[in-house]
C-alpha positions as CSV (number, residue, x, y, z in Angstrom):
1,X,-86.9,-23.9,-37.3
2,X,-90.6,-23.6,-37.1
3,X,-92.5,-20.9,-39.0
4,X,-93.6,-18.9,-36.0
5,X,-90.0,-18.6,-34.6
6,X,-88.8,-17.6,-38.0
7,X,-91.5,-15.0,-38.3
8,X,-90.6,-13.6,-34.9
9,X,-86.9,-13.5,-35.7
10,X,-87.7,-11.7,-39.0
11,X,-89.8,-9.1,-37.2
12,X,-87.0,-8.5,-34.6
13,X,-84.4,-8.3,-37.4
14,X,-86.6,-5.8,-39.2
15,X,-87.1,-3.6,-36.1
16,X,-83.3,-3.6,-35.4
17,X,-82.6,-2.7,-39.0
18,X,-85.3,0.0,-39.0
19,X,-83.9,1.5,-35.8
20,X,-80.2,1.4,-36.9
21,X,-80.9,2.4,-40.5
22,X,-83.7,4.7,-41.5
23,X,-84.7,5.9,-38.0
24,X,-81.2,7.1,-37.2
25,X,-80.6,8.6,-40.7
26,X,-84.0,10.4,-40.8
27,X,-84.7,11.2,-37.2
28,X,-81.9,10.9,-34.6
29,X,-79.0,12.4,-36.6
30,X,-81.0,15.3,-38.0
31,X,-82.4,16.0,-34.6
32,X,-78.9,16.0,-33.2
33,X,-77.8,18.5,-35.9
34,X,-80.8,20.7,-35.3
35,X,-80.0,20.9,-31.6
36,X,-76.4,21.8,-32.4
37,X,-77.7,24.6,-34.7
38,X,-80.0,25.8,-32.0
39,X,-77.2,25.8,-29.3
40,X,-75.0,27.8,-31.7
41,X,-77.8,30.2,-32.4
42,X,-77.9,29.3,-36.1
43,X,-81.4,30.0,-37.4
44,X,-82.3,30.4,-41.0
45,X,-85.4,32.3,-42.0
46,X,-88.4,30.0,-42.3
47,X,-90.5,30.5,-45.4
48,X,-93.9,28.9,-45.4
49,X,-93.8,27.8,-49.1
50,X,-90.4,26.1,-48.5
51,X,-91.7,24.4,-45.4
52,X,-94.7,23.0,-47.4
53,X,-92.4,21.9,-50.1
54,X,-90.4,20.0,-47.5
55,X,-93.5,18.3,-46.2
56,X,-94.6,17.3,-49.7
57,X,-91.1,15.9,-50.4
58,X,-91.2,13.9,-47.2
59,X,-94.6,12.4,-48.2
60,X,-93.4,11.6,-51.7
61,X,-90.3,9.8,-50.1
62,X,-92.6,7.9,-47.8
63,X,-94.9,6.8,-50.6
64,X,-91.9,5.6,-52.7
65,X,-90.6,3.7,-49.7
66,X,-93.9,2.0,-49.0
67,X,-94.4,1.3,-52.7
68,X,-91.0,-0.4,-52.9
69,X,-91.6,-2.3,-49.6
70,X,-94.9,-3.7,-50.9
71,X,-93.4,-4.7,-54.2
72,X,-90.4,-6.4,-52.5
73,X,-92.6,-8.1,-49.9
74,X,-95.2,-9.4,-52.5
75,X,-94.7,-13.1,-52.8
76,X,-91.6,-12.8,-50.6
77,X,-89.5,-11.9,-53.6
78,X,-87.1,-9.7,-51.5
79,X,-86.9,-7.7,-48.3
80,X,-86.4,-4.1,-47.5
81,X,-83.7,-5.3,-45.1
82,X,-80.4,-5.3,-47.0
83,X,-78.9,-8.3,-45.2
84,X,-81.7,-10.7,-46.2
85,X,-80.9,-12.6,-49.5
86,X,-83.3,-11.6,-52.3
87,X,-85.0,-14.5,-54.0
88,X,-85.7,-12.6,-57.2
89,X,-84.6,-9.4,-58.9
90,X,-87.3,-6.7,-58.4
91,X,-87.7,-4.7,-61.6
92,X,-91.2,-3.3,-61.5
93,X,-92.7,-0.1,-60.2
94,X,-90.0,2.4,-59.0
95,X,-87.3,-0.3,-59.7
96,X,-88.1,0.1,-63.4
97,X,-87.0,3.7,-63.3
98,X,-84.0,3.6,-61.0
99,X,-82.0,0.7,-59.5
100,X,-82.1,2.2,-55.9
101,X,-85.5,3.8,-55.4
102,X,-85.4,3.1,-51.6
103,X,-82.3,5.4,-51.4
104,X,-84.2,8.0,-53.3
105,X,-87.0,7.8,-50.8
106,X,-84.5,8.4,-48.0
107,X,-82.9,11.3,-49.9
108,X,-86.3,12.9,-50.5
109,X,-87.4,12.6,-46.9
110,X,-84.1,14.0,-45.6
111,X,-84.2,16.9,-48.1
112,X,-87.8,17.5,-47.1
113,X,-86.7,17.6,-43.5
114,X,-83.9,20.1,-44.2
115,X,-86.5,22.3,-46.0
116,X,-89.2,21.9,-43.4
117,X,-86.9,22.8,-40.5
118,X,-84.8,25.3,-42.5
119,X,-81.8,23.4,-41.3
120,X,-78.5,24.0,-42.9
121,X,-76.9,21.2,-40.8
122,X,-79.6,18.7,-41.9
123,X,-78.8,19.7,-45.5
124,X,-75.1,19.1,-44.9
125,X,-76.0,15.7,-43.3
126,X,-78.0,14.9,-46.5
127,X,-74.9,15.6,-48.6
128,X,-72.8,13.4,-46.4
129,X,-75.4,10.6,-46.5
130,X,-75.7,10.8,-50.3
131,X,-72.0,10.5,-50.6
132,X,-71.8,7.5,-48.2
133,X,-74.7,5.8,-50.1
134,X,-73.0,6.2,-53.4
135,X,-69.8,4.7,-52.1
136,X,-71.6,1.9,-50.2
137,X,-73.8,0.9,-53.1
138,X,-71.0,1.1,-55.6
139,X,-68.5,-0.9,-53.6
140,X,-70.8,-3.4,-51.9
141,X,-74.5,-3.6,-53.0
142,X,-74.0,-3.4,-56.8
143,X,-71.2,-6.0,-56.8
144,X,-73.3,-8.3,-54.5
145,X,-76.3,-8.0,-56.8
146,X,-74.2,-8.6,-59.9
147,X,-72.7,-11.7,-58.3
148,X,-76.1,-13.0,-56.9
149,X,-78.1,-12.4,-60.1
150,X,-75.4,-12.7,-62.8
151,X,-76.4,-11.8,-66.3
152,X,-79.9,-10.9,-65.3
153,X,-78.6,-8.1,-63.2
154,X,-76.1,-7.1,-65.9
155,X,-79.0,-6.7,-68.4
156,X,-81.1,-4.8,-65.8
157,X,-78.1,-2.5,-65.1
158,X,-77.8,-1.7,-68.8
159,X,-81.5,-0.8,-69.0
160,X,-82.1,1.0,-65.7
161,X,-79.9,3.8,-64.4
162,X,-78.3,3.4,-61.0
163,X,-78.9,6.8,-59.5
164,X,-80.9,9.2,-61.8
165,X,-84.4,8.0,-62.6
166,X,-85.1,7.5,-66.3
167,X,-87.1,10.7,-66.4
168,X,-83.8,12.7,-65.7
169,X,-81.6,10.9,-68.2
170,X,-81.5,10.6,-72.0
171,X,-84.0,8.1,-73.2
172,X,-81.4,5.5,-74.2
173,X,-83.0,2.7,-72.1
174,X,-85.5,0.3,-73.5
175,X,-88.3,-1.6,-71.7
176,X,-87.3,-4.3,-69.2
177,X,-88.6,-7.8,-69.7
178,X,-87.5,-11.1,-68.1
């Protein structure tokens, strides 16, 4: 397949993934829940400081997502799209602090959204999404990465926490080096 067709297919795959994945999780589903809240007359008091905190969390989540995407895309090491096979294990930047920083970025944006809109249903959706993510990554992504990268991933897993960034866990981990 020529490079141009391959590039076009990768762009199309990326757009499909973006629409089915993050766009639905962060926009469509929360919007649906906020409309249900509105139709039921559920309205929490909005507090300006909490709204601002939500906006800040959303920006932090976006920055982490972009940072991860840039690192993964550099030298075509990996892809933000989970069904593309990674060529190398990414261990720098946010990946040196937690094994799934892209999930953290989604969690932060969604939590920020719940705060910004003072939406109880969006917060419940965040809890459901976190639970689903923990199950999915534990049953599918972690075993896949272990199988794909072997001992390298085993060492990385021993040094880098799966869910809580190093700043939140006891400093039992050492520096990562390949």
